[in-house]
N, C-alpha and C positions, 0 to 999 in steps of 0.2 A: 543571509539567513530569508526565509520565504514561511508562511504559515499556510498551512491544510487543515480544514476544519474536518473532524469526525465524529460521525454519531458515537454514543454510547455503545454501541452494538457493534459499530467499526472498531470500533479501539478493545473493546473485550475478545472482538474475534485476531486482531493483533495482536494482544496479550497472550491468548490462547494459543498461537501458532510458534511465539518465541519461545514458549515455554514448552511446546511438544517435544517429542522425539523424531526423527525425521521420517520414518513413517507417516506419524499423526499429523505430522505438518504437510504432506502432500496429500492426504485423503481430506483437512481443511481447507486446503488448496484448490482442490479438486470439487471440494461442494460448492464453495463461495462462487467459484467461475461459472459452474453449470449452473446455479439458480439465480443468482442477481447479483453482476460482477461491479461492485461499487468502489471499491477500493483500487482494485488496478486502471482505471480512467485517471482518479486523483490524483493518484502516485505517477503514473504515464506525465499528465499536463506539470505536476511539479517537479519533476525532472527538465523536462521542456524548461520552464522558468529559469532552474539554474544554470542549465547549458545557456540558454539565452545571456545570462550575467556573466558569466565567465568569458564568454566570447566579447562582450563589451570591456570587461575589465583587461582582458590579453591583448 
C-alpha cells in the first residue's frame, strides 16, 4: 500500500465526484482538468509506484 496526500479541497472534490451522477461527475472532471489539474498527476504517480511495487513482487 502507498500513501497519497490530498488537500481538503481535493478530498471534497473526490467525494463530490464519487457521490454524483454520471453527467455531474463528467462536468466536475472537465472543470477540474480545465482549471487546475492537481488530482490527476498525484493519482498517476501513485499508479506508477504501485506498478513498480507489483513488478518487484512478481
